[in-house]
C-alpha positions as CSV (number, residue, x, y, z in Angstrom):
1,M,-0.4,34.6,-11.0
2,N,-4.1,35.5,-11.0
3,I,-5.4,32.0,-11.8
4,T,-8.9,33.4,-12.5
5,L,-7.5,35.3,-15.5
6,T,-5.9,32.3,-17.2
7,P,-7.3,30.5,-20.3
8,E,-7.6,27.4,-18.3
9,W,-9.9,29.1,-15.8
10,R,-12.0,30.7,-18.6
11,S,-12.3,27.3,-20.2
12,L,-13.7,25.9,-17.0
13,L,-16.3,28.7,-16.9
14,Q,-17.4,27.7,-20.3
15,H,-17.7,24.1,-19.2
16,Q,-19.8,25.2,-16.2
17,K,-22.2,27.1,-18.4
18,R,-22.5,24.1,-20.7
19,L,-23.0,21.6,-17.8
20,E,-25.4,23.7,-15.8
21,R,-28.0,22.7,-18.4
22,K,-27.4,19.0,-17.8
23,H,-28.7,16.8,-15.1
24,L,-26.8,13.8,-13.7
25,R,-29.6,11.7,-15.3
26,D,-28.4,13.1,-18.7
27,L,-24.7,12.4,-18.0
28,F,-25.4,8.8,-17.1
29,A,-27.7,8.4,-20.2
30,E,-25.0,9.8,-22.5
31,D,-22.3,7.3,-21.2
32,A,-23.3,3.7,-20.6
33,Q,-19.9,3.1,-19.0
34,R,-19.8,6.2,-16.8
35,F,-19.0,4.3,-13.7
36,E,-15.9,2.7,-15.3
37,H,-14.8,6.1,-16.7
38,F,-15.2,8.0,-13.4
39,S,-14.1,5.6,-10.8
40,A,-10.7,4.1,-9.7
41,E,-9.4,1.5,-7.2
42,L,-6.2,1.3,-5.3
43,D,-5.4,-1.8,-3.3
44,G,-9.1,-2.4,-2.6
45,L,-10.0,1.2,-1.9
46,L,-12.6,2.2,-4.5
47,V,-13.4,5.8,-5.3
48,D,-16.5,6.4,-7.4
49,Y,-16.9,10.0,-8.5
50,S,-19.3,9.2,-11.4
51,K,-22.1,11.0,-9.5
52,Q,-20.2,14.3,-9.7
53,R,-21.6,16.9,-12.1
54,I,-18.6,16.6,-14.5
55,D,-17.7,15.1,-17.8
56,Q,-14.5,14.3,-19.6
57,P,-14.0,17.7,-21.3
58,A,-14.4,19.5,-18.0
59,L,-12.1,17.1,-16.2
60,Q,-9.4,17.6,-18.9
61,S,-9.6,21.4,-18.3
62,L,-9.3,20.8,-14.6
63,L,-6.2,18.7,-15.2
64,A,-4.8,21.5,-17.3
65,L,-5.4,23.9,-14.4
66,A,-3.5,21.5,-12.1
67,R,-0.6,21.5,-14.5
68,L,-0.7,25.3,-14.9
69,S,-0.4,25.5,-11.0
70,D,2.7,23.2,-11.0
71,V,1.0,20.5,-8.8
72,E,3.6,18.0,-9.8
73,S,6.5,20.3,-9.1
74,W,5.0,21.3,-5.7
75,R,4.4,17.6,-4.9
76,D,8.1,16.8,-5.6
77,R,9.2,19.8,-3.6
78,M,7.3,18.5,-0.6
79,F,8.7,15.0,-0.8
80,S,12.2,16.4,-1.4
81,G,12.2,18.2,2.0
82,E,12.1,21.7,0.6
83,K,10.7,24.3,3.1
84,I,7.4,24.8,1.3
85,N,5.8,26.0,4.6
86,I,7.1,29.4,3.7
87,S,5.6,31.5,6.5
88,E,7.2,29.3,9.2
89,D,10.3,28.4,7.1
90,R,9.7,24.7,7.6
91,A,9.8,21.5,5.6
92,V,6.7,19.4,5.3
93,L,7.8,15.8,5.9
94,H,5.0,14.0,7.6
95,T,5.3,11.4,4.8
96,A,8.7,10.4,6.4
97,L,6.8,9.0,9.4
98,R,5.3,6.2,7.2
99,Y,8.4,5.7,4.9
100,S,9.5,2.1,5.1
101,D,12.5,2.0,2.7
102,F,16.0,1.7,4.1
103,K,17.2,4.5,1.9
104,P,17.7,8.1,3.2
105,F,14.6,10.3,3.2
106,P,14.2,13.0,1.9
107,D,17.9,12.7,0.8
108,A,21.3,11.6,2.1
109,E,22.2,15.1,3.3
110,N,19.0,15.7,5.2
111,D,18.0,12.2,6.2
112,V,15.4,12.3,9.0
113,M,14.9,8.5,9.1
114,P,17.4,7.7,11.9
115,Q,15.5,9.8,14.4
116,V,12.1,8.6,13.1
117,R,13.2,5.0,13.5
118,A,14.6,5.7,17.0
119,V,11.2,7.1,18.2
120,R,9.4,4.2,16.5
121,K,11.6,1.8,18.4
122,Q,10.9,3.7,21.6
123,M,7.2,3.4,20.8
124,R,7.4,-0.3,20.3
125,D,9.1,-0.8,23.7
126,I,6.4,1.2,25.5
127,V,3.6,-0.6,23.6
128,E,5.0,-4.1,24.3
129,R,5.5,-3.3,28.0
130,V,2.0,-1.8,28.5
131,R,0.1,-4.4,26.4
132,S,2.0,-7.4,28.0
133,G,1.3,-6.0,31.6
134,L,5.0,-5.4,32.3
135,W,4.5,-1.7,32.7
136,R,3.4,-1.3,36.3
137,G,1.9,1.6,38.2
138,F,3.1,3.1,41.5
139,K,1.4,0.3,43.4
140,G,2.6,-2.5,41.1
141,D,-0.6,-2.8,39.1
142,A,-0.8,-3.3,35.3
143,I,-2.1,-0.5,33.2
144,Q,-5.8,-0.8,32.3
145,N,-6.7,2.7,31.2
146,V,-5.0,5.1,28.8
147,V,-5.9,8.7,28.7
148,N,-4.7,10.9,25.8
149,I,-4.5,14.6,26.7
150,G,-4.2,16.8,23.7
151,I,-6.0,19.2,21.4
152,G,-6.5,19.6,17.7
153,G,-4.3,17.1,15.8
154,S,-3.0,15.6,19.0
155,D,-6.6,14.6,19.8
156,L,-8.6,14.3,16.6
157,G,-6.3,11.9,14.7
158,P,-5.6,9.4,17.5
159,K,-9.2,9.5,18.6
160,L,-10.4,8.8,15.1
161,A,-8.0,6.0,14.5
162,T,-8.5,4.3,17.9
163,R,-12.3,4.3,17.5
164,A,-12.1,3.3,13.9
165,L,-9.9,0.3,14.7
166,S,-11.8,-0.7,17.9
167,A,-12.2,-4.3,16.5
168,Y,-8.4,-4.7,16.8
169,Q,-8.2,-3.2,20.3
170,H,-6.4,-4.9,23.2
171,P,-9.2,-6.5,25.3
172,N,-7.8,-5.4,28.7
173,L,-7.1,-1.7,27.8
174,H,-9.6,1.1,27.7
175,F,-8.9,4.4,25.9
176,Y,-10.1,7.9,26.6
177,Y,-9.4,11.3,25.0
178,V,-9.5,14.6,26.8
179,S,-9.3,17.9,24.9
180,N,-11.8,20.4,26.3
181,L,-10.8,22.9,28.9
182,D,-14.3,22.5,30.4
183,S,-13.7,20.4,33.5
184,A,-16.9,18.4,32.6
185,H,-14.6,16.6,30.1
186,L,-12.0,15.5,32.6
187,A,-13.7,15.4,36.0
188,P,-16.2,12.6,35.3
189,L,-13.3,10.5,33.9
190,L,-11.1,11.0,37.0
191,E,-14.1,10.1,39.2
192,K,-14.3,6.6,37.7
193,L,-10.7,5.8,36.9
194,D,-8.2,4.2,39.3
195,P,-4.9,6.2,39.6
196,R,-3.0,2.9,40.2
197,T,-4.0,1.6,36.7
198,T,-4.1,4.7,34.6
199,L,-1.5,6.0,32.1
200,F,-1.7,9.5,30.7
201,I,-0.2,10.5,27.4
202,V,0.3,14.3,27.2
203,A,0.6,15.1,23.5
204,S,1.7,18.7,22.9
205,K,4.4,19.9,20.6
206,T,5.2,23.0,22.8
207,F,4.0,21.4,26.0
208,I,2.5,24.8,26.9
209,T,-0.7,24.6,24.9
210,Q,-3.2,26.0,27.4
211,E,-5.9,23.4,27.1
212,T,-3.4,20.5,27.3
213,S,-1.4,22.0,30.1
214,I,-4.3,22.7,32.4
215,N,-5.8,19.2,31.8
216,A,-2.3,17.6,32.3
217,Q,-1.7,19.6,35.6
218,T,-5.1,18.5,36.9
219,A,-4.4,14.9,36.1
220,R,-1.0,15.2,37.8
221,T,-2.6,16.6,40.9
222,W,-5.1,13.8,40.9
223,L,-2.3,11.2,40.6
224,M,-0.2,12.8,43.3
225,A,-3.1,12.9,45.8
226,A,-3.1,9.1,45.6
227,A,0.7,8.3,45.1
228,M,2.2,11.1,47.3
229,E,5.6,10.6,45.7
230,E,7.1,12.4,42.7
231,W,8.7,9.3,41.3
232,A,5.1,8.0,40.5
233,I,4.9,10.5,37.7
234,G,7.3,8.3,35.7
235,K,5.0,5.4,36.1
236,H,1.9,7.1,34.9
237,F,2.8,9.9,32.4
238,I,4.3,9.9,28.9
239,A,5.0,13.0,26.9
240,V,4.9,13.4,23.2
241,T,6.6,16.8,22.5
242,S,9.3,18.8,20.8
243,S,10.0,20.5,24.1
244,P,11.6,17.9,26.4
245,G,12.7,20.5,28.9
246,K,9.1,21.4,29.6
247,A,8.2,17.7,30.0
248,H,11.1,17.4,32.5
249,E,9.8,20.3,34.5
250,F,6.5,18.5,34.7
251,G,8.3,15.5,36.2
252,I,8.4,13.1,33.2
253,P,11.6,11.1,32.9
254,D,13.7,10.9,29.6
255,D,12.6,7.3,28.8
256,N,8.9,8.5,28.8
257,I,9.5,11.5,26.4
258,L,8.9,10.8,22.7
259,Q,10.0,13.4,20.3
260,I,8.2,15.1,17.4
261,W,9.7,17.6,15.1
262,D,8.8,21.0,13.6
263,W,8.4,19.4,10.2
264,V,5.3,17.6,11.4
265,G,2.2,19.7,11.4
266,G,-0.3,19.0,14.2
267,R,-3.1,17.8,11.9
268,Y,-0.6,15.5,10.2
269,S,0.9,14.1,13.4
270,L,-1.2,10.9,13.8
271,W,1.7,9.0,12.1
272,S,4.2,10.2,14.7
273,A,4.5,9.3,18.4
274,V,1.2,11.3,18.7
275,G,-0.3,8.0,17.5
276,L,1.0,6.2,20.6
277,S,-2.4,5.7,22.0
278,V,-3.4,4.0,18.7
279,A,-0.4,1.8,18.8
280,L,-1.2,0.8,22.4
281,A,-4.8,0.0,21.3
282,I,-4.0,-2.2,18.2
283,G,-0.3,-3.1,18.8
284,M,2.8,-1.8,17.1
285,N,2.4,-4.2,14.2
286,G,-1.1,-2.9,13.7
287,F,0.1,0.7,13.9
288,E,2.8,-0.1,11.2
289,R,0.0,-1.5,9.0
290,L,-1.7,1.9,9.4
291,L,1.6,3.5,8.3
292,S,1.9,1.1,5.4
293,G,-1.6,2.0,4.1
294,A,-0.7,5.7,4.2
295,E,2.7,5.0,2.5
296,T,0.8,3.1,-0.3
297,M,-1.2,6.3,-0.9
298,D,2.0,8.4,-0.8
299,L,3.6,6.3,-3.5
300,H,0.4,6.4,-5.6
301,F,0.3,10.2,-5.2
302,R,4.0,10.6,-6.0
303,K,4.2,8.3,-9.0
304,T,0.8,8.1,-10.7
305,P,-0.1,10.4,-13.7
306,L,-2.5,13.2,-12.7
307,E,-5.3,11.6,-14.9
308,K,-5.4,8.6,-12.6
309,N,-4.1,10.1,-9.4
310,L,-6.8,9.7,-6.7
311,P,-5.9,12.7,-4.5
312,V,-5.5,14.9,-7.5
313,L,-8.9,13.9,-8.9
314,L,-10.7,14.4,-5.5
315,A,-9.0,17.9,-5.2
316,L,-10.0,18.9,-8.7
317,I,-13.6,17.8,-8.2
318,S,-13.8,19.8,-5.0
319,I,-12.4,22.9,-6.8
320,W,-14.9,22.3,-9.5
321,N,-17.8,22.2,-7.0
322,T,-16.5,25.2,-5.0
323,N,-15.3,27.6,-7.7
324,F,-17.5,26.7,-10.6
325,L,-20.7,25.2,-9.3
326,G,-20.8,27.5,-6.3
327,A,-21.0,25.0,-3.4
328,E,-20.3,26.7,-0.1
329,T,-20.2,23.5,2.1
330,S,-19.2,19.9,1.7
331,A,-20.7,17.0,3.7
332,I,-18.7,14.0,5.0
333,L,-21.0,11.0,5.6
334,P,-19.4,7.9,7.1
335,Y,-21.8,5.0,7.4
336,N,-19.6,2.9,9.7
337,E,-20.1,3.8,13.3
338,S,-16.4,3.2,14.0
339,I,-15.4,6.1,11.8
340,R,-17.9,8.5,13.4
341,H,-15.0,11.0,14.1
342,L,-14.0,11.3,10.4
343,P,-16.0,14.5,9.8
344,A,-14.4,16.2,12.8
345,F,-10.9,15.0,11.7
346,L,-11.5,16.3,8.1
347,Q,-12.9,19.6,9.4
348,Q,-9.5,20.4,10.9
349,L,-7.5,18.9,8.0
350,E,-9.3,20.9,5.4
351,M,-10.5,24.1,7.0
352,E,-7.4,24.7,9.1
353,S,-5.2,24.0,6.1
354,N,-7.0,25.9,3.4
355,G,-9.4,28.2,5.2
356,K,-7.6,31.3,4.0
357,T,-8.1,34.4,1.8
358,V,-4.4,35.2,1.4
359,S,-2.0,33.4,-1.0
360,R,1.4,32.0,0.0
361,D,2.8,35.2,-1.5
362,G,0.8,37.4,0.8
363,E,-1.7,38.6,-1.9
364,A,-5.5,38.4,-1.6
365,L,-6.9,35.3,-3.3
366,T,-8.9,36.0,-6.4
367,C,-11.3,33.1,-5.9
368,R,-13.0,31.5,-2.9
369,A,-11.0,28.7,-1.3
370,N,-12.1,25.8,1.0
371,P,-15.8,25.1,1.6
372,I,-17.2,24.6,5.0
373,V,-16.8,20.9,5.9
374,W,-19.3,19.2,8.1
375,G,-21.2,15.9,8.6
376,Q,-21.9,13.0,10.8
377,I,-22.9,9.3,10.7
378,G,-24.9,8.9,7.5
379,V,-27.8,6.8,8.9
380,N,-28.3,9.3,11.7
381,G,-28.1,12.1,9.1
382,Q,-30.9,10.5,7.1
383,H,-33.2,11.3,10.0
384,A,-31.9,14.8,10.6
385,F,-30.5,16.9,7.7
386,F,-30.9,14.7,4.6
387,Q,-34.4,16.3,4.1
388,L,-32.5,19.6,3.3
389,L,-30.0,17.7,1.1
390,H,-32.9,16.3,-0.9
391,Q,-35.4,19.2,-1.1
392,G,-33.7,22.2,0.5
393,G,-32.4,23.7,-2.7
394,W,-28.8,24.0,-1.6
395,L,-25.9,22.6,-3.6
396,I,-24.1,20.4,-1.1
397,P,-21.5,17.9,-2.4
398,C,-21.2,14.8,-0.3
399,D,-18.6,12.2,0.4
400,F,-20.2,8.8,1.3
401,V,-17.6,6.6,3.1
402,V,-18.3,3.0,4.0
403,A,-16.7,-0.4,4.4
404,A,-18.2,-3.4,2.6
405,S,-17.7,-5.7,5.6
406,S,-18.6,-4.9,9.2
407,D,-15.8,-4.7,11.8
408,H,-18.3,-5.7,14.5
409,P,-20.6,-8.1,12.6
410,L,-24.1,-9.0,13.8
411,P,-26.6,-10.9,11.7
412,G,-28.9,-8.7,9.6
413,H,-27.1,-5.4,10.0
414,Q,-24.6,-4.9,7.2
415,A,-26.7,-5.4,4.1
416,P,-29.3,-2.8,5.2
417,L,-26.5,-0.4,6.1
418,L,-25.0,-0.7,2.7
419,A,-28.4,-0.4,1.0
420,N,-29.1,2.9,2.8
421,C,-25.7,4.3,1.9
422,L,-26.0,3.4,-1.8
423,A,-29.7,4.4,-2.0
424,Q,-29.0,7.9,-0.6
425,S,-26.2,8.7,-3.0
426,A,-28.4,7.5,-5.9
427,A,-31.5,9.4,-4.6
428,L,-29.4,12.6,-4.3
429,A,-28.1,12.2,-7.8
430,F,-31.2,11.2,-9.7
431,G,-34.0,12.5,-7.6
432,K,-37.6,11.9,-8.7
433,T,-39.3,13.6,-11.6
434,E,-42.8,14.9,-11.6
435,A,-43.8,12.2,-14.0
436,Q,-42.3,9.5,-11.8
437,A,-44.0,11.0,-8.7
438,R,-47.3,11.1,-10.5
439,E,-47.0,7.5,-11.6
440,E,-46.2,6.5,-8.1
441,L,-49.2,8.3,-6.6
442,T,-51.5,6.9,-9.4
443,Q,-50.3,3.4,-8.6
444,A,-51.2,4.0,-5.0
445,G,-54.8,4.6,-6.0
446,L,-55.0,8.3,-5.2
447,T,-57.6,10.6,-6.8
448,E,-56.6,13.4,-9.2
449,A,-57.4,15.9,-6.5
450,Q,-55.2,14.1,-4.0
451,I,-52.4,13.8,-6.5
452,A,-52.5,17.5,-7.3
453,R,-52.2,18.3,-3.7
454,L,-49.3,15.9,-2.9
455,L,-47.4,16.1,-6.2
456,P,-45.2,19.1,-5.4
457,H,-44.1,17.5,-2.2
458,K,-43.1,14.2,-3.9
459,V,-40.8,15.7,-6.5
460,F,-37.0,15.5,-5.8
461,A,-34.8,17.7,-7.9
462,G,-31.7,15.4,-7.6
463,N,-28.5,16.5,-9.3
464,Q,-26.7,16.6,-6.0
465,P,-23.1,15.6,-6.6
466,S,-21.4,13.0,-4.5
467,T,-18.4,10.7,-4.3
468,T,-18.6,7.3,-2.7
469,I,-15.5,5.8,-1.1
470,L,-15.7,2.1,-0.5
471,M,-13.3,-0.1,1.6
472,P,-13.4,-3.9,1.6
473,S,-13.0,-3.7,5.4
474,L,-12.2,-1.2,8.1
475,D,-8.7,-2.3,8.9
476,P,-5.5,-0.4,9.7
477,F,-4.2,-0.6,6.1
478,Q,-7.4,0.7,4.5
479,L,-7.7,3.5,7.2
480,G,-4.2,4.6,6.5
481,M,-4.9,4.8,2.8
482,L,-8.1,6.7,3.4
483,L,-6.6,9.4,5.6
484,A,-3.6,9.9,3.4
485,L,-5.9,10.2,0.4
486,Y,-7.6,13.2,2.1
487,E,-4.2,14.7,3.2
488,H,-2.9,14.8,-0.3
489,K,-6.2,16.0,-1.7
490,V,-5.9,19.1,0.7
491,F,-2.3,19.7,-0.5
492,V,-3.3,19.7,-4.2
493,Q,-6.2,22.1,-3.5
494,G,-3.8,24.4,-1.6
495,V,-1.3,24.4,-4.6
496,I,-4.0,25.3,-7.1
497,W,-5.4,28.0,-4.8
498,S,-1.9,29.2,-4.2
499,I,-2.3,28.7,-0.4
500,N,0.3,27.6,2.2
501,S,-1.7,24.6,3.6
502,F,0.7,24.1,6.5
503,D,0.4,27.1,8.6
504,Q,-2.6,28.2,10.7
505,W,-2.1,31.8,11.9
506,G,-5.9,32.3,12.2
507,V,-5.8,30.0,15.3
508,E,-3.5,32.4,17.1
509,L,-5.7,35.6,17.4
510,G,-8.2,34.0,19.7
511,K,-5.4,32.6,21.9
512,Q,-3.8,36.0,22.2
513,L,-7.1,37.6,23.2
514,A,-7.9,34.9,25.7
515,N,-4.6,35.6,27.5
516,R,-5.6,39.3,27.7
517,L,-9.0,38.5,29.0
518,L,-8.1,35.9,31.6
519,P,-6.9,38.3,34.4
520,A,-10.1,40.3,34.0
521,I,-12.3,37.2,34.2
522,M,-10.4,36.0,37.2
523,G,-11.0,39.4,38.9
524,D,-7.2,40.0,39.3
525,Q,-7.2,43.3,37.5
526,A,-9.4,45.9,35.9
527,Y,-10.6,45.5,32.3
528,D,-8.3,46.2,29.5
529,A,-9.0,49.7,28.3
530,Q,-9.0,48.6,24.7
531,L,-11.8,46.0,25.2
532,D,-15.1,46.6,23.5
533,T,-18.3,47.2,25.5
534,S,-19.8,43.8,24.6
535,T,-16.8,41.9,25.9
536,C,-16.7,44.0,29.1
537,G,-20.4,43.4,29.7
538,L,-19.9,39.6,29.2
539,I,-17.0,39.6,31.7
540,S,-19.1,41.5,34.2
541,Y,-21.8,38.9,33.9
542,F,-19.3,36.1,34.4
543,R,-17.9,37.9,37.5
544,R,-21.4,38.0,39.0
545,H,-22.5,34.5,38.1
546,G,-19.4,32.4,37.4
547,H,-17.3,30.2,39.6
548,V,-13.6,30.0,38.6
């Protein structure tokens, strides 16, 4: 189905033409209860989308588009365990990882819960031994440092959650994340850590991912230089993988190998044993609270009508901004320092899932799909790129994310933080008119000549759409809800765009080329005859100046 030729799509184009003549100031003036009409709360998580450039008629047309795309049917197919990842012939069951009922899931015939619970029990045993000091290194020392070695979802999710929940972290454990092949990531860490007290978690589904394998082998060599005995590997390495044979070859014993499955995509793997470092940081009970928050959002997504369904509403708003208002990027602006890795996490979640131009049926898309996702800590952004947001002339929808209470409270910090967050969303929405700017300059005592000179610089167009997501506090439950909210948002977008959101073939091409280039860079063989002159010239430079 070409969705752009449907009556629902044409209706939305008419709404776009109607609304382009309206400013957010007008929309708020027309509806005194706009906040109540365009916000919703779930277990303390408040989503305010009243500053989006949308009204009820447009929203109803977007909901009609969702129904036309069979969002509810696709949602049910995902939860039922159907292999909706068509290109890889896989089910999509990351929601099983946070399922807490004792009933089979997804059904009695295909129940995955026994294996999920078995791995969770294995995680609990490891977590309790490490956190209590019973897990000892090769010299009998308690573990003090945990290094997670992974890439993509095996790095971004655990790193985000560990940093986000630092207020709940074990006081005697320190956590590090290594992902980059550049030795500058791992080498300084190894220089300061003690091999006797360091535990490595190697998180890789295949256990042959290049970045993870090279970093893990370097860590192994570093450990063996101190321990001198193969049995020490079992004291200092844990594997999270679907390839236990490869982990055995590395020297990791069975008890230290935690399984993941092909129905868990990398960017959805935080909830699996890939989240072991998070569980080590906040305890298994805390990790299960994280799962509980995600499950709460799962139940909301699964049972709530589309009109009040938070992931559906966020997805529809993003589609409206991208396909009808013409936004090419979307900014993620967390104001809590502890969730500073949220933009990077959502970059992978959104752009790796829906950064495609081909439908799940192999046809070219007839509309643009996912925008470019970017962002950073909001307060820092105010002194960097917010100038462009306010006066640069680009349409850039923003998500402001903040907790009402500080997770690391100091007197005098939280109220100004919240004031800045709320002020920026309001300033982006409403701007400052020429009349307001003139009045302000007049009140400041400027002459007419001075006002004429400054006035153009003091006008803010406003009308920049944003959503504000507020949490009562940054705790495991709220974080779980927040991340699952975005997961399901991405799924709904993929359904409407007719995209398979669970494969990532675009990642593979660069890996294949890298394997072809490596021998030439190493100087082991002549250049590939099919290489372009630019790549050959760059390799030649590296051979002259590089050190491998």
